[in-house]
C-alpha positions in Angstrom: 132.6 69.2 258.3 129.1 70.7 258.7 128.2 74.0 257.2 128.1 77.3 259.2 124.8 78.6 260.3 124.1 82.2 259.2 124.4 84.8 262.0 121.9 87.7 261.9 124.6 89.8 260.1 125.0 87.2 257.3 121.3 86.6 257.1 120.9 90.4 256.5 123.2 90.1 253.5 126.6 90.8 255.0 128.6 87.7 255.3 130.5 87.1 258.5 134.2 86.1 258.3 133.5 82.5 258.9 130.5 82.4 256.5 132.7 84.0 253.9 135.7 81.7 254.3 134.3 78.5 255.8 136.6 75.6 256.6 140.2 76.6 256.8 143.2 74.5 255.8 146.9 74.8 254.9 148.2 75.2 251.4 152.0 75.5 251.3 152.8 78.0 254.1 149.4 79.8 253.8 146.2 79.5 255.7 143.5 79.2 253.0 139.7 79.2 253.0 137.4 76.6 251.5 138.1 78.0 248.0 141.8 77.7 248.4 142.3 81.5 248.7 144.8 82.8 251.3 143.3 84.3 254.4 144.9 86.7 256.9 142.9 86.6 260.1 143.4 89.5 262.6 142.1 89.7 266.1 142.7 89.9 269.8 143.2 87.6 272.7 141.6 87.6 276.1 143.8 87.9 279.1 143.5 85.0 281.7 139.8 84.0 281.7 140.0 83.4 285.5 140.8 87.1 286.0 139.2 89.0 283.1 136.6 86.5 281.8 133.8 89.0 282.3 135.1 90.9 279.2 134.5 87.7 277.2 130.8 87.6 276.2 128.7 87.7 273.1 128.1 91.4 273.3 131.8 92.2 273.5 132.7 89.9 270.7 130.0 91.3 268.5 131.3 94.8 269.1 134.8 93.7 268.4 133.6 92.1 265.1 131.5 95.0 264.0 133.6 98.0 265.3 137.1 96.7 265.2 136.6 94.3 262.3 138.2 91.3 264.1 137.9 88.0 262.4 139.4 85.8 265.2 139.2 85.8 269.0 141.6 83.8 271.2 140.3 82.5 274.5 143.3 82.0 276.9 142.7 79.4 279.5 145.6 79.5 281.9 146.8 76.2 283.4 148.2 77.8 286.5 147.4 80.9 288.7 143.9 79.7 289.5 143.3 78.4 286.0 142.3 75.0 284.7 144.6 72.8 286.9 143.1 74.2 290.1 139.7 75.3 288.8 138.5 73.3 285.8 135.3 75.2 285.7 137.2 78.0 283.9 136.6 75.9 280.8 133.0 77.1 280.8 134.2 80.6 279.8 136.0 79.0 276.9 132.8 77.4 275.9 131.0 80.7 276.1 133.6 82.3 273.9 133.4 79.6 271.3 129.6 79.6 271.2 129.5 83.3 270.9 132.1 83.1 268.0 130.0 80.5 266.3 126.9 82.7 266.5 128.8 85.7 265.3 130.6 84.0 262.5 134.2 84.7 263.6 137.0 82.2 264.3 137.8 81.1 267.8 141.2 79.9 269.2 141.1 77.6 272.2 144.4 78.5 273.9 145.9 76.1 276.5 147.9 78.8 278.2 151.0 77.5 279.8 153.5 80.0 281.2 155.3 79.3 284.5 154.8 75.6 283.8 157.2 76.0 280.9 157.5 72.3 279.9 154.1 71.3 278.3 154.6 67.7 279.5 154.2 68.8 283.1 150.4 68.8 282.6 150.1 66.7 279.5 147.4 64.4 280.9 145.3 67.4 281.8 145.9 68.9 278.4 144.7 65.7 276.8 141.6 65.6 279.0 140.8 69.2 278.1 141.3 68.9 274.4 139.4 65.6 274.3 136.4 67.4 275.7 136.8 70.5 273.5 137.3 68.5 270.3 134.3 66.3 271.1 132.2 69.4 271.5 133.5 71.3 268.4 134.7 68.6 266.1 132.1 69.6 263.6 132.7 73.4 264.0 134.7 74.8 261.1 135.6 78.1 262.9 137.4 76.5 265.9 141.2 76.5 266.1 143.2 74.6 268.8 146.3 76.1 270.3 147.8 73.3 272.4 150.5 75.0 274.6 151.0 78.7 274.9 154.7 79.5 275.5 157.1 76.6 276.2 160.1 78.0 278.0 163.0 77.1 280.3 164.9 73.9 279.8 162.8 72.6 276.9 163.5 71.9 273.3 161.5 71.0 270.2 162.7 67.4 269.6 162.8 66.1 273.2 159.9 67.9 274.7 157.5 69.9 272.5 157.2 67.7 269.5 156.4 64.5 271.4 153.8 66.4 273.5 152.3 67.8 270.3 152.0 64.4 268.7 150.2 63.1 271.8 147.7 66.0 272.1 147.1 66.1 268.3 146.2 62.4 268.3 143.6 63.1 270.9 142.1 66.0 269.0 142.1 64.2 265.6 140.0 61.3 267.0 137.1 63.8 267.2 138.1 66.6 264.8 139.9 65.5 261.6 140.6 68.8 260.0 140.4 72.0 262.1 143.6 73.9 262.4 145.9 73.1 265.3 148.6 75.5 266.4 151.8 74.1 268.0 154.0 76.3 270.1 157.7 76.5 269.9 160.6 77.0 272.3 161.8 80.2 274.0 158.3 81.5 274.6 157.2 80.6 271.1 160.0 82.2 269.2 162.0 79.2 267.9 159.9 78.4 264.8 163.1 77.6 263.1 163.6 74.5 265.2 160.1 73.3 264.4 160.6 74.0 260.7 163.6 71.7 260.6 161.7 68.8 262.1 158.0 69.3 261.3 155.0 67.4 262.4 153.2 65.2 259.9 149.7 66.6 260.4 148.6 68.5 257.3 146.7 71.2 259.1 149.3 72.2 261.7 150.7 75.7 262.0 153.6 76.9 264.2 153.2 79.7 266.7 155.4 82.8 266.8 155.2 85.4 269.5 156.7 88.8 269.8 156.5 92.0 271.8 157.5 95.1 269.9 159.5 96.7 272.7 161.7 93.5 273.2 162.0 91.4 270.1 164.1 92.7 267.3 165.2 91.4 263.9 166.3 87.9 265.1 162.7 86.8 265.4 161.6 87.6 261.9 164.8 86.0 260.7 163.6 82.8 262.4 160.2 83.2 260.8 161.7 83.7 257.3 163.8 80.5 257.8 160.7 78.6 258.8 158.7 79.8 255.9 161.6 78.9 253.5 161.3 75.3 254.9 157.6 75.2 254.2 156.4 75.7 257.8 153.2 77.8 258.1 153.4 80.5 260.8 150.6 81.9 263.0 151.3 84.8 265.3 148.9 83.9 268.1 150.2 86.6 270.5 151.9 89.9 270.0 152.0 93.1 272.0 152.7 96.8 271.6 154.6 96.7 274.9 157.8 94.9 276.0 157.7 91.2 276.8 156.5 91.8 280.4 153.2 93.1 279.0 154.1 96.5 280.3 156.5 99.3 279.2 156.0 101.3 276.1 153.9 101.4 274.0 156.2 100.9 271.1 154.1 101.9 268.1 156.9 102.5 265.6 158.3 99.0 266.2 154.8 97.6 266.1 154.2 99.1 262.7 157.4 97.6 261.4 156.3 94.2 262.7 152.8 94.4 261.3 154.2 95.5 257.9 156.3 92.4 257.9 153.3 90.2 258.8 151.2 91.9 256.1 153.9 91.3 253.5 154.0 87.6 254.4 150.2 87.4 254.9 150.7 86.0 258.4 147.8 85.9 260.8 148.0 87.8 264.0 146.3 88.1 267.4 147.0 91.0 269.7 147.5 90.7 273.5 145.1 91.6 275.2 141.4 92.4 275.9 141.4 93.5 279.5 141.6 96.7 281.6 144.6 95.5 283.5 147.0 98.4 284.5 149.6 97.6 281.9 150.4 99.1 278.5 149.5 96.0 276.4 145.9 96.1 277.6 143.3 97.3 275.1 141.1 99.0 277.7 141.7 101.6 280.4 141.0 100.6 284.0 137.4 100.7 284.8 136.1 99.9 281.4 132.6 98.4 281.3 132.6 94.6 281.1 129.2 94.5 279.4 129.2 97.7 277.2 132.5 97.9 275.4 130.9 100.3 272.9 131.3 102.9 275.6 134.8 101.8 276.6 137.9 103.9 277.1 140.7 102.6 275.0 144.4 102.7 275.8 147.0 103.8 273.2 147.5 100.1 272.4 143.8 99.5 272.0 143.4 102.5 269.7 146.4 101.4 267.6 145.2 97.8 267.2 141.6 98.8 266.4 142.8 101.0 263.5 144.8 98.1 262.0 142.4 95.3 262.5 140.6 96.3 259.3 143.5 97.5 257.3 147.0 96.6 256.3 149.7 98.8 257.9 150.4 100.6 254.6 146.7 101.4 253.8 145.1 104.6 254.7 141.6 104.7 256.2 139.1 106.6 254.1 
């Protein structure tokens, strides 16, 4: 793949995350940089771009990089609720996010965000259409990561539904992009990584998504992650919240600390939900936050907690 252009920060002598790490790949169960060293990315996800896309702009991402220390940003393009299926122009906000991430030298996750359409095959052709376009645009961009179905749920299982879908969409992406990371979701709202670990995909640069919400998900989920890792399946937490699984309730900071300590011990990448001012406890911003000047924003308890831990492991003290 082509090299990364230096952003102003890297040109001034401070390397950006992407300039420092370059092309990512998988080594065993670890995400590694171009030198083969393990990398633990940390960042935040947008909410639905059709609702809260105004928070996703270059200035916001620059502030999150410089102030919070994020190394990855996830752009969530919902399929339903006025998202891509009904309004394909929402993809322009994904492009804006990726272009900003490229300039700022952070990694960008392109998230095909299924939810109420719990079987990814329901909109498979649209997914292939979308990822064909994205991979044709960013096939030579080392800091792009593809997430091909947010949270499969309902009457779906790995072998019958999710794996065949993944094989189809991965084949579309790989025609344009041979080596960027692809994240594949698992059943039960991306908790059943154990099922995927038992019957893994053949692609060398695939990771398996794990989701949790601190107020809802207990020890059974890390048990599944431990099993997956023992089987050689690399795990990527592309969404976690300090709230319960509804996105509201809490915040559950003690449980969040336990989870993040586990992720740090395993060197597992994580992305917090979410960058918005929606009136729910998982949001990073209080209602009324400026969409253009996040430096003057008002943080929620969740936002303050995540900001403090984006730069540090859970057991490190800030100086």
